OpenMM code with the backbone's topology and positions (N, CA, C; nanometers):
from openmm import Vec3, app, unit

residues = "MET ALA ALA ALA PRO ALA ALA ALA LEU LYS ALA ARG GLN ALA ILE MET ARG LEU CYS ALA HIS ALA THR GLY ALA GLU LEU ASP LEU ALA LEU ALA ALA LEU ALA PRO LEU PRO ALA HIS ALA PRO LEU ARG PRO ALA GLU THR GLY LEU VAL MET LEU GLN GLY ARG ILE GLY GLY ASP GLY ALA ALA PHE ASN LEU GLY GLU ALA SER THR SER ARG ALA ALA MET ARG LEU GLU ALA GLY PRO VAL GLY PHE ALA TYR HIS LEU GLY ARG ASP ARG THR LYS ALA SER ALA ALA ALA LEU ILE ASP ALA LEU TRP GLN ASP GLU PRO ARG ARG GLU ALA VAL GLU HIS ALA LEU GLU PRO VAL SER ALA ARG LEU ARG ALA GLU ALA GLU VAL SER ALA ARG GLN THR ALA ALA THR ARG VAL ASN PHE PHE THR MET VAL ARG GLY GLU ASP".split()
positions = [
    Vec3(-0.6591, 4.4519, 7.6905),
    Vec3(-0.7937, 4.4100, 7.6762),
    Vec3(-0.8276, 4.2743, 7.7496),
    Vec3(-0.7267, 4.1969, 7.7696),
    Vec3(-0.7503, 4.0691, 7.8277),
    Vec3(-0.7816, 4.0749, 7.9727),
    Vec3(-0.7505, 4.1940, 8.0303),
    Vec3(-0.7734, 4.2147, 8.1748),
    Vec3(-0.9265, 4.2172, 8.2057),
    Vec3(-0.9991, 4.2878, 8.1171),
    Vec3(-1.1448, 4.2996, 8.1392),
    Vec3(-1.2097, 4.1675, 8.1377),
    Vec3(-1.1853, 4.0760, 8.0335),
    Vec3(-1.2506, 3.9462, 8.0369),
    Vec3(-1.2092, 3.8583, 8.1584),
    Vec3(-1.0808, 3.8737, 8.1954),
    Vec3(-1.0335, 3.7983, 8.3195),
    Vec3(-1.1057, 3.8400, 8.4447),
    Vec3(-1.1268, 3.9712, 8.4562),
    Vec3(-1.1950, 4.0303, 8.5777),
    Vec3(-1.3456, 3.9937, 8.5750),
    Vec3(-1.4035, 3.9910, 8.4571),
    Vec3(-1.5435, 3.9432, 8.4523),
    Vec3(-1.5529, 3.7939, 8.4786),
    Vec3(-1.4576, 3.7174, 8.4343),
    Vec3(-1.4603, 3.5747, 8.4628),
    Vec3(-1.4469, 3.5458, 8.6063),
    Vec3(-1.3539, 3.6210, 8.6727),
    Vec3(-1.3351, 3.6036, 8.8220),
    Vec3(-1.4666, 3.6466, 8.8963),
    Vec3(-1.5291, 3.7525, 8.8527),
    Vec3(-1.6513, 3.8007, 8.9144),
    Vec3(-1.7624, 3.6972, 8.8985),
    Vec3(-1.7770, 3.6382, 8.7806),
    Vec3(-1.8729, 3.5311, 8.7573),
    Vec3(-1.8491, 3.4124, 8.8490),
    Vec3(-1.7197, 3.3752, 8.8531),
    Vec3(-1.6860, 3.2615, 8.9381),
    Vec3(-1.7247, 3.2856, 9.0829),
    Vec3(-1.7102, 3.4114, 9.1257),
    Vec3(-1.7447, 3.4460, 9.2682),
    Vec3(-1.8943, 3.4286, 9.2877),
    Vec3(-1.9715, 3.4745, 9.1892),
    Vec3(-2.1193, 3.4589, 9.2035),
    Vec3(-2.1612, 3.3130, 9.1972),
    Vec3(-2.0970, 3.2316, 9.1096),
    Vec3(-2.1280, 3.0919, 9.1062),
    Vec3(-2.0916, 3.0209, 9.2315),
    Vec3(-1.9785, 3.0712, 9.2935),
    Vec3(-1.9363, 3.0069, 9.4149),
    Vec3(-2.0459, 3.0420, 9.5279),
    Vec3(-2.0945, 3.1679, 9.5304),
    Vec3(-2.1964, 3.1983, 9.6323),
    Vec3(-2.3177, 3.1154, 9.6110),
    Vec3(-2.3558, 3.0893, 9.4852),
    Vec3(-2.4721, 3.0040, 9.4584),
    Vec3(-2.4528, 2.8605, 9.5065),
    Vec3(-2.3268, 2.8093, 9.4866),
    Vec3(-2.2950, 2.6822, 9.5170),
    Vec3(-2.2993, 2.6597, 9.6734),
    Vec3(-2.2595, 2.7613, 9.7429),
    Vec3(-2.2610, 2.7527, 9.8945),
    Vec3(-2.3867, 2.7915, 9.9591),
    Vec3(-2.4805, 2.8599, 9.8803),
    Vec3(-2.6079, 2.8995, 9.9317),
    Vec3(-2.7059, 2.7785, 9.9591),
    Vec3(-2.7955, 2.8013, 10.0473),
    Vec3(-2.8980, 2.6975, 10.0632),
    Vec3(-3.0098, 2.7242, 9.9605),
    Vec3(-3.0955, 2.6302, 9.9363),
    Vec3(-3.2076, 2.6492, 9.8481),
    Vec3(-3.2981, 2.7562, 9.8866),
    Vec3(-3.3174, 2.7776, 10.0211),
    Vec3(-3.4031, 2.8866, 10.0717),
    Vec3(-3.3356, 3.0170, 10.0479),
    Vec3(-3.2035, 3.0306, 10.0620),
    Vec3(-3.1396, 3.1563, 10.0234),
    Vec3(-3.1493, 3.1882, 9.8854),
    Vec3(-3.1356, 3.0955, 9.7987),
    Vec3(-3.1424, 3.1301, 9.6535),
    Vec3(-3.2880, 3.1687, 9.6171),
    Vec3(-3.3883, 3.1074, 9.6811),
    Vec3(-3.5317, 3.1431, 9.6623),
    Vec3(-3.5508, 3.2861, 9.7120),
    Vec3(-3.4894, 3.3282, 9.8223),
    Vec3(-3.5060, 3.4668, 9.8678),
    Vec3(-3.4332, 3.5625, 9.7661),
    Vec3(-3.3178, 3.5276, 9.7189),
    Vec3(-3.2573, 3.6067, 9.6246),
    Vec3(-3.3351, 3.6241, 9.4997),
    Vec3(-3.3988, 3.5237, 9.4439),
    Vec3(-3.4797, 3.5254, 9.3263),
    Vec3(-3.6072, 3.6146, 9.3580),
    Vec3(-3.6670, 3.6077, 9.4765),
    Vec3(-3.7754, 3.6844, 9.5131),
    Vec3(-3.7336, 3.8347, 9.5182),
    Vec3(-3.6134, 3.8672, 9.5645),
    Vec3(-3.5658, 4.0011, 9.5663),
    Vec3(-3.5449, 4.0594, 9.4213),
    Vec3(-3.5220, 3.9723, 9.3254),
    Vec3(-3.5024, 4.0155, 9.1879),
    Vec3(-3.6236, 4.0157, 9.1027),
    Vec3(-3.7407, 3.9887, 9.1660),
    Vec3(-3.8676, 3.9893, 9.0887),
    Vec3(-3.8974, 4.1287, 9.0367),
    Vec3(-3.9648, 4.1447, 8.9264),
    Vec3(-4.0177, 4.0382, 8.8324),
    Vec3(-3.9014, 3.9772, 8.7516),
    Vec3(-3.9057, 3.8504, 8.7387),
    Vec3(-3.7962, 3.7792, 8.6647),
    Vec3(-3.8343, 3.7881, 8.5092),
    Vec3(-3.7303, 3.8042, 8.4285),
    Vec3(-3.7582, 3.7991, 8.2785),
    Vec3(-3.7971, 3.6551, 8.2385),
    Vec3(-3.8505, 3.6530, 8.1184),
    Vec3(-3.8886, 3.5153, 8.0629),
    Vec3(-3.7608, 3.4328, 8.0506),
    Vec3(-3.7694, 3.3124, 8.0953),
    Vec3(-3.6563, 3.2154, 8.0916),
    Vec3(-3.7134, 3.0764, 8.0722),
    Vec3(-3.6231, 2.9974, 8.0220),
    Vec3(-3.6560, 2.8517, 7.9991),
    Vec3(-3.5385, 2.7688, 8.0223),
    Vec3(-3.5572, 2.6384, 8.0672),
    Vec3(-3.4440, 2.5471, 8.0876),
    Vec3(-3.3776, 2.5167, 7.9488),
    Vec3(-3.2518, 2.5385, 7.9456),
    Vec3(-3.1824, 2.4931, 7.8349),
    Vec3(-3.1492, 2.3423, 7.8485),
    Vec3(-3.1109, 2.3080, 7.9703),
    Vec3(-3.0899, 2.1700, 8.0149),
    Vec3(-3.1633, 2.1523, 8.1401),
    Vec3(-3.2806, 2.0776, 8.1442),
    Vec3(-3.3452, 2.0595, 8.2699),
    Vec3(-3.2597, 2.0122, 8.3773),
    Vec3(-3.2948, 2.0472, 8.5013),
    Vec3(-3.2140, 2.0021, 8.6204),
    Vec3(-3.2166, 1.8494, 8.6175),
    Vec3(-3.0977, 1.7959, 8.6450),
    Vec3(-3.0820, 1.6549, 8.6527),
    Vec3(-2.9754, 1.6092, 8.7602),
    Vec3(-2.9860, 1.4942, 8.8038),
    Vec3(-2.9000, 1.4500, 8.9193),
    Vec3(-2.8225, 1.3276, 8.8600),
    Vec3(-2.6991, 1.3190, 8.8923),
    Vec3(-2.6138, 1.2099, 8.8509),
    Vec3(-2.5051, 1.1862, 8.9519),
    Vec3(-2.4072, 1.1071, 8.9036),
    Vec3(-2.2907, 1.0832, 8.9901),
    Vec3(-2.1637, 1.1344, 8.9255),
    Vec3(-2.0684, 1.1756, 8.9993),
    Vec3(-1.9363, 1.2100, 8.9660),
    Vec3(-1.8383, 1.1326, 9.0447),
    Vec3(-1.7250, 1.0933, 8.9833),
    Vec3(-1.6208, 1.0204, 9.0525),
    Vec3(-1.5305, 1.1245, 9.1157),
    Vec3(-1.5049, 1.1021, 9.2432),
    Vec3(-1.4160, 1.1865, 9.3201),
    Vec3(-1.2774, 1.1179, 9.3171),
    Vec3(-1.1721, 1.2029, 9.2955),
    Vec3(-1.0404, 1.1479, 9.3013),
    Vec3(-0.9619, 1.2079, 9.4163),
    Vec3(-0.8742, 1.1289, 9.4740),
    Vec3(-0.7862, 1.1774, 9.5744),
    Vec3(-0.6436, 1.1550, 9.5322),
    Vec3(-0.5569, 1.2103, 9.6027),
    Vec3(-0.4054, 1.2000, 9.5771),
    Vec3(-0.3349, 1.1553, 9.7036),
    Vec3(-0.2394, 1.0621, 9.6842),
    Vec3(-0.1690, 1.0194, 9.8066),
    Vec3(-0.0284, 0.9923, 9.7746),
    Vec3(0.0507, 0.9969, 9.8691),
    Vec3(0.1915, 0.9662, 9.8467),
    Vec3(0.2768, 1.0918, 9.8005),
    Vec3(0.4037, 1.0735, 9.7979),
    Vec3(0.4971, 1.1835, 9.7580),
    Vec3(0.4772, 1.2188, 9.6093),
    Vec3(0.4425, 1.1287, 9.5271),
    Vec3(0.4221, 1.1642, 9.3870),
    Vec3(0.2882, 1.2170, 9.3502),
    Vec3(0.1966, 1.2026, 9.4344),
    Vec3(0.0604, 1.2552, 9.4187),
    Vec3(-0.0138, 1.1771, 9.3203),
    Vec3(0.0115, 1.0493, 9.3123),
    Vec3(-0.0691, 0.9592, 9.2214),
    Vec3(-0.2219, 0.9682, 9.2551),
    Vec3(-0.3031, 0.9821, 9.1543),
    Vec3(-0.4450, 0.9909, 9.1723),
    Vec3(-0.5045, 0.8457, 9.1949),
    Vec3(-0.6061, 0.8461, 9.2737),
    Vec3(-0.6832, 0.7211, 9.2831),
    Vec3(-0.8331, 0.7594, 9.3054),
    Vec3(-0.9212, 0.6736, 9.2606),
    Vec3(-1.0540, 0.6932, 9.2711),
    Vec3(-1.1056, 0.6731, 9.4142),
    Vec3(-1.1608, 0.7862, 9.4745),
    Vec3(-1.2028, 0.7881, 9.6141),
    Vec3(-1.3480, 0.7334, 9.6349),
    Vec3(-1.4303, 0.7609, 9.5410),
    Vec3(-1.5725, 0.7282, 9.5497),
    Vec3(-1.6534, 0.8163, 9.4658),
    Vec3(-1.7803, 0.8019, 9.4745),
    Vec3(-1.8835, 0.8744, 9.3905),
    Vec3(-1.9595, 0.9729, 9.4800),
    Vec3(-2.0073, 1.0814, 9.4119),
    Vec3(-2.0832, 1.1771, 9.4881),
    Vec3(-2.2015, 1.2185, 9.3944),
    Vec3(-2.3163, 1.2381, 9.4531),
    Vec3(-2.4320, 1.2815, 9.3819),
    Vec3(-2.4124, 1.4308, 9.3503),
    Vec3(-2.4522, 1.4635, 9.2238),
    Vec3(-2.4324, 1.6018, 9.1783),
    Vec3(-2.5567, 1.6406, 9.0958),
    Vec3(-2.6061, 1.7610, 9.1118),
    Vec3(-2.7209, 1.8157, 9.0336),
    Vec3(-2.6666, 1.9170, 8.9438),
    Vec3(-2.7174, 1.9277, 8.8228),
    Vec3(-2.6771, 2.0363, 8.7312),
    Vec3(-2.7964, 2.0880, 8.6651),
    Vec3(-2.7861, 2.2131, 8.6042),
    Vec3(-2.8885, 2.2686, 8.5323),
    Vec3(-2.8275, 2.3829, 8.4367),
    Vec3(-2.8994, 2.4159, 8.3368),
    Vec3(-2.8737, 2.5273, 8.2471),
    Vec3(-2.9988, 2.5998, 8.2185),
    Vec3(-2.9905, 2.7345, 8.2318),
    Vec3(-3.1125, 2.8170, 8.2129),
    Vec3(-3.0787, 2.9261, 8.1116),
    Vec3(-3.1693, 2.9497, 8.0154),
    Vec3(-3.1511, 3.0576, 7.9225),
    Vec3(-3.2603, 3.1676, 7.9362),
    Vec3(-3.2073, 3.2927, 7.9468),
    Vec3(-3.3002, 3.4065, 7.9444),
    Vec3(-3.3518, 3.4281, 7.8076),
    Vec3(-3.4643, 3.4874, 7.7961),
    Vec3(-3.5192, 3.5211, 7.6628),
    Vec3(-3.4265, 3.6210, 7.5954),
    Vec3(-3.3553, 3.7081, 7.6685),
    Vec3(-3.2630, 3.8005, 7.6200),
    Vec3(-3.1273, 3.7330, 7.5597),
    Vec3(-3.1086, 3.6150, 7.5985),
    Vec3(-2.9917, 3.5382, 7.5417),
    Vec3(-2.9003, 3.4786, 7.6465),
    Vec3(-2.8655, 3.5424, 7.7591),
    Vec3(-2.7605, 3.4826, 7.8450),
    Vec3(-2.8001, 3.3393, 7.8890),
    Vec3(-2.7044, 3.2575, 7.9067),
    Vec3(-2.7291, 3.1220, 7.9586),
    Vec3(-2.6451, 3.1075, 8.0832),
    Vec3(-2.7159, 3.0601, 8.1929),
    Vec3(-2.6587, 3.0375, 8.3179),
    Vec3(-2.6507, 2.8855, 8.3436),
    Vec3(-2.5397, 2.8411, 8.4149),
    Vec3(-2.5077, 2.7096, 8.4441),
    Vec3(-2.4930, 2.6905, 8.5991),
    Vec3(-2.5211, 2.5771, 8.6454),
    Vec3(-2.4951, 2.5439, 8.7913),
    Vec3(-2.4717, 2.3917, 8.8119),
    Vec3(-2.3761, 2.3609, 8.8951),
    Vec3(-2.3486, 2.2258, 8.9304),
    Vec3(-2.3383, 2.2294, 9.0821),
    Vec3(-2.4079, 2.1357, 9.1530),
    Vec3(-2.4002, 2.1307, 9.3002),
    Vec3(-2.3903, 1.9858, 9.3458),
    Vec3(-2.3131, 1.9771, 9.4495),
    Vec3(-2.3151, 1.8423, 9.5198),
    Vec3(-2.4556, 1.8216, 9.5863),
    Vec3(-2.4942, 1.7089, 9.5736),
    Vec3(-2.6246, 1.6742, 9.6329),
    Vec3(-2.7334, 1.6562, 9.5267),
    Vec3(-2.8524, 1.6286, 9.5722),
    Vec3(-2.9696, 1.5961, 9.4761),
    Vec3(-3.0736, 1.7006, 9.4685),
    Vec3(-3.0444, 1.8277, 9.5057),
    Vec3(-3.1447, 1.9326, 9.5075),
    Vec3(-3.1514, 1.9956, 9.3736),
    Vec3(-3.2298, 1.9430, 9.2778),
    Vec3(-3.2478, 1.9950, 9.1457),
    Vec3(-3.3068, 2.1384, 9.1476),
    Vec3(-3.3979, 2.1635, 9.2422),
    Vec3(-3.4550, 2.2911, 9.2540),
    Vec3(-3.3511, 2.4034, 9.2739),
    Vec3(-3.2559, 2.3691, 9.3629),
    Vec3(-3.1452, 2.4634, 9.3953),
    Vec3(-3.0591, 2.4774, 9.2715),
    Vec3(-3.0286, 2.3706, 9.1979),
    Vec3(-2.9500, 2.3834, 9.0747),
    Vec3(-3.0171, 2.4745, 8.9690),
    Vec3(-3.1456, 2.4579, 8.9614),
    Vec3(-3.2205, 2.5438, 8.8620),
    Vec3(-3.2201, 2.6901, 8.9116),
    Vec3(-3.2350, 2.7203, 9.0373),
    Vec3(-3.2386, 2.8531, 9.0856),
    Vec3(-3.0939, 2.9171, 9.0660),
    Vec3(-2.9902, 2.8352, 9.0934),
    Vec3(-2.8531, 2.8944, 9.0791),
    Vec3(-2.8187, 2.9158, 8.9354),
    Vec3(-2.8665, 2.8321, 8.8401),
    Vec3(-2.8481, 2.8578, 8.6974),
    Vec3(-2.9213, 2.9823, 8.6565),
    Vec3(-3.0392, 3.0106, 8.7085),
    Vec3(-3.1200, 3.1252, 8.6715),
    Vec3(-3.0409, 3.2457, 8.7192),
    Vec3(-2.9944, 3.2431, 8.8496),
    Vec3(-2.9165, 3.3574, 8.8986),
    Vec3(-2.7953, 3.3867, 8.8228),
    Vec3(-2.7219, 3.2791, 8.7750),
    Vec3(-2.6045, 3.2985, 8.6926),
    Vec3(-2.6401, 3.3649, 8.5591),
    Vec3(-2.7534, 3.3244, 8.4986),
    Vec3(-2.7940, 3.3942, 8.3770),
    Vec3(-2.8377, 3.5399, 8.4017),
    Vec3(-2.9015, 3.5658, 8.5124),
    Vec3(-2.9424, 3.6993, 8.5476),
    Vec3(-2.8184, 3.7862, 8.5672),
    Vec3(-2.7151, 3.7334, 8.6355),
    Vec3(-2.5930, 3.8101, 8.6589),
    Vec3(-2.5210, 3.8448, 8.5253),
    Vec3(-2.5318, 3.7604, 8.4263),
    Vec3(-2.4693, 3.7913, 8.2944),
    Vec3(-2.5431, 3.8951, 8.2246),
    Vec3(-2.6679, 3.9305, 8.2523),
    Vec3(-2.7412, 4.0315, 8.1925),
    Vec3(-2.6963, 4.1620, 8.2618),
    Vec3(-2.6172, 4.2459, 8.1910),
    Vec3(-2.5505, 4.3538, 8.2468),
    Vec3(-2.6362, 4.4482, 8.3256),
    Vec3(-2.7564, 4.4909, 8.2809),
    Vec3(-2.8344, 4.5813, 8.3637),
    Vec3(-2.8836, 4.5202, 8.5031),
    Vec3(-2.8850, 4.3963, 8.5117),
    Vec3(-2.9297, 4.3253, 8.6411),
    Vec3(-2.8091, 4.2846, 8.7283),
    Vec3(-2.6914, 4.3011, 8.6813),
    Vec3(-2.5772, 4.2512, 8.7556),
    Vec3(-2.5654, 4.3042, 8.9004),
    Vec3(-2.5840, 4.4298, 8.9179),
    Vec3(-2.5744, 4.4916, 9.0493),
    Vec3(-2.6763, 4.4391, 9.1436),
    Vec3(-2.8057, 4.4292, 9.0876),
    Vec3(-2.9177, 4.3795, 9.1677),
    Vec3(-2.8931, 4.2302, 9.2097),
    Vec3(-2.8339, 4.1551, 9.1257),
    Vec3(-2.8101, 4.0095, 9.1596),
    Vec3(-2.7005, 4.0089, 9.2793),
    Vec3(-2.5954, 4.0864, 9.2504),
    Vec3(-2.4931, 4.0891, 9.3607),
    Vec3(-2.5483, 4.1413, 9.4987),
    Vec3(-2.6447, 4.2337, 9.4953),
    Vec3(-2.7041, 4.2832, 9.6140),
    Vec3(-2.7932, 4.1742, 9.6711),
    Vec3(-2.8668, 4.0986, 9.5942),
    Vec3(-2.9553, 3.9971, 9.6434),
    Vec3(-2.8822, 3.8797, 9.7040),
    Vec3(-2.7480, 3.8604, 9.6636),
    Vec3(-2.6734, 3.7487, 9.7198),
    Vec3(-2.5913, 3.7979, 9.8375),
    Vec3(-2.5986, 3.9252, 9.8749),
    Vec3(-2.5163, 3.9675, 9.9809),
    Vec3(-2.5408, 3.8982, 10.1198),
    Vec3(-2.6643, 3.8594, 10.1489),
    Vec3(-2.6835, 3.7765, 10.2739),
    Vec3(-2.6086, 3.6481, 10.2723),
    Vec3(-2.6014, 3.5853, 10.1609),
    Vec3(-2.5176, 3.4615, 10.1467),
    Vec3(-2.3727, 3.4893, 10.1784),
    Vec3(-2.3229, 3.5961, 10.1132),
    Vec3(-2.1834, 3.6362, 10.1277),
    Vec3(-2.1523, 3.6711, 10.2733),
    Vec3(-2.2467, 3.7354, 10.3388),
    Vec3(-2.2199, 3.7723, 10.4769),
    Vec3(-2.2231, 3.6501, 10.5674),
    Vec3(-2.3156, 3.5502, 10.5428),
    Vec3(-2.3131, 3.4277, 10.6168),
    Vec3(-2.1819, 3.3551, 10.5993),
    Vec3(-2.1365, 3.3414, 10.4754),
    Vec3(-2.0156, 3.2679, 10.4498),
    Vec3(-1.8928, 3.3327, 10.5159),
    Vec3(-1.8942, 3.4707, 10.5173),
    Vec3(-1.7797, 3.5407, 10.5834),
    Vec3(-1.7905, 3.5096, 10.7326),
    Vec3(-1.9123, 3.5094, 10.7953),
    Vec3(-1.9207, 3.4824, 10.9420),
    Vec3(-1.8665, 3.3379, 10.9739),
    Vec3(-1.9123, 3.2407, 10.8886),
    Vec3(-1.8667, 3.1109, 10.9128),
    Vec3(-1.7184, 3.0973, 10.8981),
    Vec3(-1.6528, 3.1658, 10.8025),
    Vec3(-1.5159, 3.1589, 10.7878),
    Vec3(-1.4406, 3.2189, 10.9053),
    Vec3(-1.4970, 3.3267, 10.9598),
    Vec3(-1.4410, 3.3914, 11.0787),
    Vec3(-1.4388, 3.2966, 11.2045),
    Vec3(-1.5563, 3.2309, 11.2130),
    Vec3(-1.5739, 3.1333, 11.3265),
    Vec3(-1.4738, 3.0162, 11.3148),
    Vec3(-1.4547, 2.9656, 11.1869),
    Vec3(-1.3646, 2.8548, 11.1613),
    Vec3(-1.2232, 2.9072, 11.1880),
    Vec3(-1.1896, 3.0323, 11.1511),
    Vec3(-1.0571, 3.0815, 11.1710),
    Vec3(-1.0256, 3.0917, 11.3149),
    Vec3(-1.1218, 3.1455, 11.3997),
    Vec3(-1.1045, 3.1514, 11.5390),
    Vec3(-1.0848, 3.0236, 11.6037),
    Vec3(-1.1614, 2.9150, 11.5657),
    Vec3(-1.1519, 2.7909, 11.6235),
    Vec3(-1.0200, 2.7251, 11.5912),
    Vec3(-0.9663, 2.7470, 11.4679),
    Vec3(-0.8336, 2.6979, 11.4269),
    Vec3(-0.7281, 2.7671, 11.5009),
    Vec3(-0.7321, 2.8975, 11.5160),
    Vec3(-0.6369, 2.9733, 11.5896),
    Vec3(-0.6237, 2.9303, 11.7430),
    Vec3(-0.7409, 2.8926, 11.8037),
    Vec3(-0.7324, 2.8520, 11.9377),
    Vec3(-0.6605, 2.7199, 11.9553),
    Vec3(-0.6451, 2.6442, 11.8528),
    Vec3(-0.5687, 2.5176, 11.8640),
    Vec3(-0.4279, 2.5260, 11.8080),
    Vec3(-0.3862, 2.6413, 11.7760),
    Vec3(-0.2507, 2.6590, 11.7182),
    Vec3(-0.1455, 2.6343, 11.8184),
    Vec3(-0.0414, 2.5651, 11.7860),
    Vec3(0.0693, 2.5294, 11.8745),
    Vec3(0.1897, 2.5930, 11.8091),
    Vec3(0.2589, 2.6890, 11.8947),
    Vec3(0.3878, 2.7515, 11.8457),
    Vec3(0.4976, 2.6768, 11.8923),
    Vec3(0.5741, 2.6192, 11.7922),
    Vec3(0.6912, 2.5416, 11.8300),
    Vec3(0.8120, 2.6417, 11.8371),
    Vec3(0.9056, 2.6211, 11.9312),
    Vec3(1.0258, 2.6979, 11.9352),
    Vec3(1.1351, 2.6089, 11.9820),
    Vec3(1.2597, 2.6502, 11.9523),
    Vec3(1.3712, 2.5705, 11.9894),
    Vec3(1.4055, 2.5966, 12.1328),
    Vec3(1.4193, 2.4956, 12.2151),
    Vec3(1.4506, 2.5147, 12.3507),
    Vec3(1.5975, 2.4557, 12.3750),
    Vec3(1.6773, 2.5284, 12.4370),
    Vec3(1.8066, 2.4812, 12.4698),
    Vec3(1.8017, 2.4042, 12.6038),
    Vec3(1.8538, 2.2839, 12.6065),
    Vec3(1.8616, 2.2008, 12.7229),
    Vec3(1.9907, 2.2208, 12.7815),
    Vec3(1.9968, 2.2009, 12.9103),
    Vec3(2.1253, 2.2180, 12.9847),
    Vec3(2.2241, 2.1079, 12.9734),
    Vec3(2.1925, 1.9972, 12.8948),
    Vec3(2.2819, 1.8849, 12.8889),
    Vec3(2.3883, 1.9001, 12.7888),
    Vec3(2.3902, 2.0061, 12.7001),
    Vec3(2.4891, 2.0273, 12.5943),
    Vec3(2.6173, 2.0775, 12.6437),
] * unit.nanometer
topology = app.Topology()
chain = topology.addChain("A")
for resn in residues:
    res = topology.addResidue(resn, chain)
    for name in ("N", "CA", "C"):
        topology.addAtom(name, app.Element.getBySymbol(name[0]), res)
């Protein structure tokens, strides 16, 4: 039985990842595709703050404070009960609210497939960007091999 909740958790994480990497315009298009939207209200209004970023250095991986980054977060509750959450780097509170609403909509079982379909353009864009990055990385790959010199 633990496999089903784990699979659902991974699927929700994938949707939240798509929302995190989507632009505000892409999230607006996804919400427009899901119209009419059910009644919803902010559980936690979108707000912007700072988070401390940590880095690791050296062989032992000792953590150190790297600096601060602006982060926006929101929580949205559907009238039917599901609560969606979103955290994003940056100060776009509208994007955080839209992502939280999409997360809540995804948790509503009858809407799940429609939400995944509405986010497909974001998924396609991210796959295309990953392919471009992989090709650029592959073009710079250096294959090292052992060469025998005649001096031995």
